[in-house]
Backbone bond lengths (Angstrom), bond angles and torsions (degrees), N, CA, C in turn:
res aa  C-N    CA-C-N  psi(-1)  N-CA   C-N-CA  omega(-1)  CA-C   N-CA-C  phi
1 X - - - 1.470 - - 1.503 109.88 -
2 X 1.335 116.02 147.54 1.457 120.96 179.04 1.540 108.19 -90.75
3 X 1.316 114.17 127.00 1.476 120.08 175.60 1.524 107.90 -121.74
4 X 1.310 116.61 -179.04 1.441 121.13 174.59 1.521 110.84 -119.30
5 X 1.340 115.41 145.21 1.451 122.52 179.91 1.521 106.36 -127.81
6 X 1.314 116.71 140.99 1.460 121.40 -179.41 1.530 109.95 -109.45
7 X 1.323 115.34 122.96 1.474 121.18 -179.43 1.511 109.92 -79.85
8 X 1.317 116.43 170.71 1.473 122.18 -175.32 1.485 112.47 -61.80
9 X 1.327 117.95 -27.40 1.488 120.21 -179.12 1.510 112.17 -93.44
10 X 1.343 115.83 10.34 1.488 119.11 175.77 1.520 114.92 93.91
11 X 1.308 117.72 -9.96 1.469 120.44 178.32 1.521 109.70 -64.98
12 X 1.341 116.08 132.52 1.469 121.44 176.78 1.510 109.32 -105.85
13 X 1.319 115.38 123.10 1.473 120.86 -177.59 1.524 110.53 -120.44
14 X 1.305 114.53 152.62 1.472 119.10 172.66 1.535 109.69 -73.00
15 X 1.305 115.20 153.29 1.473 120.31 179.57 1.526 107.91 -151.36
16 X 1.337 115.79 123.20 1.450 120.27 177.57 1.530 108.34 -81.77
17 X 1.306 117.64 125.37 1.464 122.53 -177.56 1.538 109.77 -121.87
18 X 1.320 114.29 129.36 1.468 121.47 172.20 1.505 107.60 -120.86
19 X 1.298 117.08 122.46 1.459 120.91 -176.06 1.539 109.64 -83.99
20 X 1.328 114.64 151.50 1.435 121.76 -178.13 1.546 111.58 -58.84
21 X 1.313 114.52 132.57 1.483 120.21 178.87 1.523 111.02 -88.45
22 X 1.313 116.62 -33.34 1.463 121.97 179.15 1.507 108.72 -97.27
23 X 1.329 117.05 -173.89 1.451 120.80 175.64 1.521 109.99 -55.31
24 X 1.329 117.34 125.81 1.448 120.61 -170.52 1.531 111.77 -67.97
25 X 1.343 115.29 131.51 1.451 123.05 -177.20 1.534 112.24 -108.48
26 X 1.341 116.68 -20.41 1.470 122.04 -173.57 1.494 110.46 151.83
27 X 1.315 114.95 -156.26 1.461 119.99 -178.00 1.497 113.04 -129.55
28 X 1.323 116.79 156.65 1.469 124.41 174.40 1.517 108.59 -134.34
29 X 1.320 116.36 127.55 1.471 122.25 170.33 1.507 107.60 -96.80
30 X 1.324 117.65 121.90 1.447 122.81 175.19 1.539 109.78 -94.93
31 X 1.324 115.41 124.87 1.443 119.73 -177.45 1.527 108.81 -103.76
32 X 1.307 114.42 128.85 1.481 122.35 -164.17 1.532 113.27 -74.36
33 X 1.316 112.92 159.81 1.477 121.18 165.08 1.535 107.99 -73.57
34 X 1.328 115.81 -169.44 1.463 120.13 179.90 1.545 111.48 -80.14
35 X 1.334 116.21 11.32 1.479 120.51 -177.16 1.534 113.15 -105.46
36 X 1.349 117.64 -2.66 1.456 119.63 178.17 1.515 112.36 92.17
37 X 1.326 116.35 -162.92 1.443 122.83 178.61 1.517 108.81 -82.57
38 X 1.291 117.04 84.53 1.461 122.83 -174.80 1.517 112.88 -85.03
39 X 1.313 115.24 163.76 1.470 119.39 176.49 1.534 110.86 -63.05
40 X 1.330 116.43 -32.32 1.467 118.64 178.76 1.506 110.36 -64.01
41 X 1.336 117.42 -42.37 1.493 118.09 177.82 1.512 112.09 -68.20
42 X 1.316 116.54 -32.90 1.465 119.37 174.64 1.519 110.20 -61.54
43 X 1.325 117.68 -33.78 1.451 121.81 176.24 1.510 111.97 -66.44
44 X 1.373 116.44 -38.96 1.442 119.43 175.75 1.522 110.99 -64.81
45 X 1.315 116.53 -38.93 1.451 120.80 176.45 1.521 112.40 -60.47
46 X 1.335 115.75 -43.32 1.453 120.48 178.07 1.524 111.16 -62.14
47 X 1.290 116.26 -36.63 1.484 122.31 179.97 1.527 109.85 -61.14
48 X 1.333 117.18 -45.65 1.463 120.16 -178.48 1.527 111.71 -78.02
49 X 1.325 116.89 -28.35 1.480 118.96 175.43 1.516 110.20 -62.61
50 X 1.308 117.37 -36.78 1.453 120.89 178.63 1.566 111.73 -64.24
51 X 1.316 114.05 -24.62 1.457 119.35 179.76 1.528 112.11 -89.06
52 X 1.336 118.69 1.01 1.437 120.77 173.26 1.531 115.89 107.29
53 X 1.317 117.10 19.09 1.472 120.44 -179.32 1.531 111.11 -113.90
54 X 1.336 116.09 138.63 1.440 120.52 161.69 1.512 106.51 -72.30
55 X 1.318 118.89 129.41 1.472 121.35 -174.99 1.502 108.97 -124.41
56 X 1.314 117.19 131.60 1.457 123.34 -179.87 1.516 111.41 -125.72
57 X 1.321 117.40 138.64 1.463 123.50 175.53 1.494 108.62 -120.29
58 X 1.326 120.31 100.21 1.449 121.36 179.62 1.542 111.05 -72.07
59 X 1.307 118.05 141.53 1.446 122.80 179.25 1.531 108.67 -84.07
60 X 1.306 115.84 91.52 1.460 121.10 -170.95 1.528 115.13 -76.86
61 X 1.320 114.86 -7.38 1.484 119.88 175.43 1.515 111.43 -93.34
62 X 1.328 119.51 -3.05 1.455 120.07 -173.81 1.554 113.07 -59.98
63 X 1.300 116.98 -27.42 1.463 118.56 178.34 1.528 111.39 -70.65
64 X 1.336 117.09 -25.86 1.480 120.63 179.75 1.531 110.88 -95.88
65 X 1.356 115.81 -43.65 1.476 120.74 -178.44 1.517 108.08 -153.76
66 X 1.322 116.26 110.58 1.453 120.64 -176.78 1.549 110.50 -60.76
67 X 1.308 113.86 131.22 1.480 119.94 174.65 1.506 114.12 71.80
68 X 1.331 118.38 18.92 1.474 120.19 -177.79 1.538 112.07 -68.52
69 X 1.304 113.86 120.31 1.483 121.78 169.36 1.522 107.26 -126.79
70 X 1.306 117.05 116.26 1.442 123.55 -172.81 1.519 111.29 -97.10
71 X 1.342 119.85 129.22 1.446 119.61 173.93 1.508 112.03 -58.00
72 X 1.345 117.26 145.68 1.476 120.32 -179.02 1.502 111.68 -59.02
73 X 1.315 118.07 -27.03 1.480 120.81 -178.69 1.514 112.80 -78.62
74 X 1.332 117.50 -6.16 1.464 121.31 -176.95 1.524 110.82 -117.91
75 X 1.346 115.93 46.52 1.443 121.80 -176.87 1.533 114.00 -53.38
76 X 1.348 120.06 -38.33 1.485 117.79 179.75 1.521 114.19 -56.04
77 X 1.343 116.94 -34.15 1.481 118.87 178.33 1.528 110.00 -63.08
78 X 1.338 115.85 -44.85 1.464 118.64 177.83 1.496 113.70 -66.53
79 X 1.326 116.29 -36.97 1.458 120.23 176.57 1.532 110.55 -61.02
80 X 1.320 117.11 -40.86 1.474 120.43 -179.91 1.536 111.11 -62.99
81 X 1.350 116.09 -41.14 1.461 119.56 178.19 1.517 110.29 -65.87
82 X 1.330 117.34 -39.69 1.457 121.17 178.30 1.511 110.47 -62.52
83 X 1.346 116.64 -45.73 1.449 120.44 -178.44 1.534 112.46 -66.81
84 X 1.330 115.92 -25.23 1.469 119.85 178.54 1.537 112.82 -80.55
85 X 1.323 116.67 -8.15 1.459 120.45 -178.25 1.533 109.79 -85.25
86 X 1.302 115.12 158.42 1.455 123.01 175.62 1.510 110.23 -110.40
87 X 1.330 117.25 128.62 1.473 119.50 -171.78 1.505 112.89 -58.83
88 X 1.357 117.87 -45.37 1.454 118.94 -178.01 1.519 111.19 -63.91
89 X 1.345 116.76 -36.30 1.449 119.02 -179.17 1.528 109.77 -72.37
90 X 1.328 118.14 -38.84 1.457 120.29 176.21 1.513 110.12 -58.82
91 X 1.320 116.80 -39.92 1.448 118.77 -177.48 1.521 111.05 -69.22
92 X 1.314 118.63 -25.46 1.473 119.57 171.35 1.520 111.01 -59.68
93 X 1.327 116.33 -40.95 1.481 120.92 178.26 1.520 111.34 -68.92
94 X 1.310 116.03 -38.03 1.472 120.00 177.02 1.534 109.28 -64.78
95 X 1.313 116.45 -46.71 1.468 119.88 -177.29 1.537 111.14 -62.88
96 X 1.324 116.30 -38.06 1.447 119.30 179.11 1.513 111.02 -64.62
97 X 1.317 116.93 -35.53 1.473 120.73 178.68 1.533 109.96 -71.47
98 X 1.331 115.66 -41.53 1.458 118.75 177.01 1.516 110.54 -59.32
99 X 1.318 117.26 -45.17 1.471 122.53 179.96 1.507 110.99 -62.09
100 X 1.308 117.19 -39.74 1.474 121.19 -179.92 1.527 109.40 -62.41
101 X 1.294 117.23 -45.26 1.484 119.69 179.41 1.524 110.88 -68.50
102 X 1.358 117.50 -42.24 1.455 119.94 179.51 1.522 112.62 -61.02
103 X 1.326 115.92 -31.83 1.472 119.43 177.10 1.521 113.91 -65.43
104 X 1.343 114.90 -21.25 1.445 120.10 177.55 1.531 112.09 -81.87
105 X 1.347 116.53 -8.77 1.446 123.33 175.60 1.526 112.33 110.68
106 X 1.327 115.32 137.60 1.408 122.46 176.00 1.519 115.36 91.92
107 X 1.322 115.35 179.24 1.458 121.62 -179.93 1.533 109.40 -83.47
108 X 1.342 113.93 167.14 1.487 120.96 -176.81 1.522 108.93 -132.66
109 X 1.311 115.71 137.16 1.456 123.78 175.32 1.528 108.24 -109.02
110 X 1.338 114.72 156.96 1.475 121.59 172.39 1.535 107.34 -111.80
111 X 1.326 115.96 132.57 1.478 122.91 179.86 1.516 105.60 -131.44
112 X 1.337 116.44 117.98 1.469 118.72 -174.00 1.502 112.93 -131.02
113 X 1.326 115.39 154.36 1.463 123.31 -177.19 1.519 109.45 -126.68
114 X 1.367 117.00 132.75 1.478 122.75 175.74 1.548 107.04 57.94
115 X 1.328 119.97 -122.30 1.445 122.06 177.18 1.527 110.73 -51.65
116 X 1.321 116.49 -42.77 1.440 121.40 179.08 1.520 113.25 -66.96
117 X 1.335 117.53 -23.32 1.431 120.00 175.16 1.536 111.42 -67.21
118 X 1.313 115.58 -41.37 1.470 118.20 174.23 1.530 110.99 -64.82
119 X 1.325 116.04 -39.31 1.458 120.06 178.17 1.552 111.04 -63.79
120 X 1.293 116.99 -32.74 1.477 120.69 177.26 1.536 109.04 -62.55
121 X 1.336 115.61 -42.36 1.457 118.89 176.74 1.551 109.29 -61.13
122 X 1.309 116.03 -44.47 1.437 119.78 178.09 1.523 110.82 -59.68
123 X 1.335 116.79 -41.18 1.473 119.60 177.16 1.515 112.29 -58.94
124 X 1.335 115.19 -35.63 1.465 119.52 179.02 1.534 111.95 -71.60
125 X 1.322 116.91 -8.58 1.468 121.56 176.30 1.513 111.99 -97.58
126 X 1.341 116.96 -37.62 1.448 117.88 -166.16 1.554 114.40 -129.39
127 X 1.319 116.57 -7.71 1.482 120.39 -176.04 1.514 111.29 -107.85
128 X 1.332 115.94 162.63 1.455 122.11 -178.90 1.523 110.65 -85.27
129 X 1.322 116.71 65.47 1.438 120.33 -179.55 1.535 108.98 -113.07
130 X 1.333 115.83 151.04 1.448 122.15 -179.26 1.530 111.24 -78.11
131 X 1.350 115.91 -29.92 1.429 122.15 178.67 1.511 108.86 -167.23
132 X 1.324 116.25 170.81 1.474 120.81 179.26 1.521 109.19 -142.28
133 X 1.354 113.99 143.87 1.458 120.97 -179.21 1.546 108.38 -131.19
134 X 1.326 118.35 100.53 1.456 120.89 174.26 1.546 110.75 -86.05
135 X 1.313 115.74 129.92 1.468 121.98 168.24 1.517 107.35 -100.75
136 X 1.303 116.67 120.85 1.473 124.73 -178.87 1.528 112.03 38.03
137 X 1.342 113.69 50.54 1.465 120.58 177.32 1.514 111.53 -60.14
138 X 1.314 116.68 137.46 1.458 122.56 -178.14 1.516 111.74 -109.26
139 X 1.335 116.63 171.90 1.478 123.60 177.51 1.531 111.06 57.90
140 X 1.329 116.16 38.89 1.452 119.13 -171.87 1.512 112.60 -61.72
141 X 1.310 117.24 -32.46 1.462 121.15 -179.14 1.512 110.89 -63.82
142 X 1.308 117.89 -28.33 1.478 120.96 -179.22 1.529 112.04 -67.65
143 X 1.312 116.89 -21.50 1.470 120.05 -176.22 1.525 111.85 -101.84
144 X 1.301 117.17 2.12 1.472 118.97 179.91 1.538 108.23 -84.23
145 X 1.327 114.60 62.95 1.465 122.63 -176.70 1.511 111.29 -129.76
146 X 1.351 117.21 -0.76 1.481 120.42 -175.60 1.513 108.16 -163.49
147 X 1.308 115.99 155.68 1.472 119.68 174.65 1.517 112.11 -74.41
148 X 1.309 117.17 164.50 1.426 122.67 174.39 1.541 109.36 -82.88
149 X 1.326 116.37 138.69 1.465 119.93 176.50 1.493 111.27 -113.18
150 X 1.322 117.95 2.89 1.458 123.18 176.05 1.524 106.90 -140.74
151 X 1.340 117.43 154.21 1.459 120.48 178.99 1.543 112.05 -62.98
152 X 1.311 115.80 143.60 1.462 122.85 -179.83 1.528 110.41 -130.23
153 X 1.312 114.69 134.30 1.460 120.55 173.36 1.542 107.28 -126.59
154 X 1.335 118.04 118.50 1.443 121.20 -174.69 1.521 112.87 -113.46
155 X 1.362 114.77 152.96 1.468 122.24 -177.57 1.527 109.81 -132.30
156 X 1.333 115.95 123.04 1.450 121.03 -179.97 1.543 110.42 -135.36
157 X 1.306 116.44 144.06 1.457 122.11 171.68 1.525 108.71 -72.79
158 X 1.303 116.97 139.53 1.454 120.29 -179.84 1.528 112.56 -66.30
159 X 1.339 116.39 -20.89 1.455 121.47 178.29 1.510 112.98 -109.75
160 X 1.342 116.88 33.59 1.452 121.85 -179.21 1.511 110.75 -76.47
161 X 1.317 117.26 110.09 1.458 120.06 -177.42 1.528 111.42 -72.07
162 X 1.314 118.89 -18.73 1.450 123.03 178.20 1.521 112.66 -80.44
163 X 1.317 115.93 -21.46 1.493 121.12 -179.79 1.529 107.55 -130.52
164 X 1.338 116.32 85.49 1.482 120.48 179.34 1.524 110.67 -59.94
165 X 1.342 117.18 156.19 1.468 119.20 179.71 1.530 114.08 -53.03
166 X 1.322 117.54 -36.82 1.470 120.15 179.82 1.519 111.31 -64.07
167 X 1.324 118.32 -36.78 1.468 121.59 179.54 1.519 109.86 -67.33
168 X 1.351 116.06 -44.29 1.449 119.82 179.39 1.523 112.14 -66.23
169 X 1.355 115.48 -40.11 1.458 120.36 177.09 1.531 111.27 -59.43
170 X 1.331 114.84 -43.35 1.475 117.82 179.53 1.516 111.21 -63.05
171 X 1.331 116.32 -38.52 1.466 119.81 178.46 1.516 110.17 -65.02
172 X 1.327 117.69 -42.13 1.471 120.65 177.82 1.537 110.98 -59.44
173 X 1.323 115.54 -39.56 1.450 120.38 179.83 1.523 111.35 -68.57
174 X 1.323 116.67 -41.90 1.458 120.58 -177.46 1.537 111.42 -70.60
175 X 1.348 115.98 -37.98 1.477 120.94 179.47 1.547 107.53 -120.61
176 X 1.317 119.34 74.92 1.459 120.13 -177.60 1.520 113.82 -60.99
177 X 1.325 116.22 -22.57 1.479 118.85 -179.83 1.524 113.49 -79.37
178 X 1.343 117.67 -10.89 1.441 120.30 -179.25 1.540 110.48 -72.55
179 X 1.316 115.53 127.78 1.462 120.62 177.31 1.529 108.24 -78.47
180 X 1.306 118.35 127.24 1.453 123.01 -176.05 1.501 112.22 -123.35
181 X 1.304 117.06 128.16 1.465 122.73 173.22 1.536 109.60 -117.67
182 X 1.289 116.80 134.22 1.474 120.73 173.67 1.545 107.60 -118.94
183 X 1.312 115.01 154.69 1.478 121.57 -172.02 1.541 108.73 -127.47
184 X 1.307 116.24 112.84 1.463 120.62 177.08 1.493 112.26 -63.47
185 X 1.311 117.23 142.02 1.452 121.78 -179.55 1.514 113.98 77.42
186 X 1.308 117.48 5.29 1.481 122.24 -179.72 1.517 109.82 -116.07
187 X 1.320 116.36 143.03 1.461 123.10 175.80 1.483 110.57 -114.36
188 X 1.339 114.70 -153.66 1.459 120.15 179.02 1.516 109.40 -69.93
189 X 1.349 115.34 147.11 1.459 122.33 178.98 1.535 114.09 62.33
190 X 1.336 116.89 28.61 1.470 119.74 -177.00 1.508 112.53 -65.28
191 X 1.331 119.85 -18.29 1.459 122.47 -179.72 1.534 113.81 -97.51
192 X 1.335 116.63 4.97 1.474 120.71 -178.28 1.509 109.68 -94.57
193 X 1.357 115.92 101.71 1.465 120.55 -175.56 1.514 113.47 -75.43
194 X 1.332 116.68 -1.62 1.470 120.56 174.90 1.523 111.71 -93.84
195 X 1.316 116.66 2.05 1.468 121.18 177.49 1.537 107.76 -124.08
196 X 1.332 116.93 83.09 1.465 121.64 -171.52 1.531 113.07 -57.07
197 X 1.295 119.12 -31.28 1.464 120.49 -178.91 1.533 111.65 -70.47
198 X 1.323 116.78 -22.33 1.478 120.29 -177.79 1.552 112.72 -106.92
199 X 1.307 117.01 -22.51 1.481 121.01 -172.18 1.521 109.54 -69.02
200 X 1.318 114.35 132.24 1.459 123.03 173.35 1.529 107.94 -123.94
201 X 1.328 116.83 99.07 1.455 121.78 -169.16 1.507 111.32 -57.83
202 X 1.316 120.12 -46.13 1.460 121.33 -174.69 1.523 109.72 -63.26
203 X 1.326 116.94 -43.84 1.475 120.10 178.54 1.522 111.42 -65.55
204 X 1.334 115.67 -42.90 1.473 119.20 179.39 1.503 111.87 -61.51
205 X 1.314 117.02 -45.10 1.478 120.99 -179.19 1.516 110.24 -61.18
206 X 1.315 116.84 -43.52 1.481 120.61 -179.19 1.525 110.58 -66.68
207 X 1.327 116.24 -42.17 1.459 120.39 -179.32 1.531 111.17 -65.36
208 X 1.318 116.58 -44.75 1.481 119.18 -179.30 1.539 109.53 -65.84
209 X 1.320 118.00 -37.03 1.488 119.72 178.62 1.515 110.12 -64.79
210 X 1.308 116.83 -41.91 1.492 119.03 177.89 1.514 110.33 -66.96
211 X 1.312 117.81 -40.85 1.469 120.51 -179.41 1.528 109.87 -63.51
212 X 1.322 116.33 -43.23 1.481 119.16 -178.60 1.554 110.38 -62.77
213 X 1.308 115.54 -41.02 1.474 118.16 178.86 1.501 111.44 -65.67
214 X 1.344 116.23 -43.11 1.461 121.05 179.96 1.534 110.88 -63.08
215 X 1.311 118.17 -47.01 1.478 121.28 179.18 1.522 108.70 -62.80
216 X 1.319 117.51 -40.67 1.459 119.82 179.56 1.526 113.44 -62.67
217 X 1.315 117.16 -27.66 1.464 121.16 178.63 1.523 112.16 -74.95
218 X 1.350 116.97 -28.97 1.436 119.63 -170.97 1.532 114.78 -111.58
219 X 1.295 118.48 -16.57 1.464 121.11 179.57 1.516 111.54 -101.08
């Protein structure tokens, strides 16, 4: 269901919320790719709700364009919206979503994809999250400005053109405590089952299993 969340500066954003189907274990904030709150991400939310988490996906483009959902074939439109956003302001929306879930009881994790993967790392620096899991997080150099204050487990395809080996190596060096998994034969968006050309089922299944175990340890 779509609800509204109010950030610290008064901005009201949409937020997709799926309540835990099993015995509630805590909360997970899913941080979007450059395509908005897509049906594919709603499917990821449903997956974790079945495992006992309240899951929320804040609409991080609402400040630029209310309700923006960009087709996967029109990535430049999403990239423009992402570039028009301000990191500190985006994190206000993330923090408001984390607080909303925390108020329902328990700890909260951040799980992000692509742009949202980088934001998940940022959440592990500045937000009140128990842990963070970036999937093929991008723009890693932009977040090498602070230490991690929460555990992070990251997943990248070995052939990810958006995250060259040198960028990932630099991130490993900057955050040596970050747990990093890479997947041979997988590129960017390897866990997105709505993008058949990019989806690698074996890598996605392994990454999601590792993420679920990691979140279960910390939330």
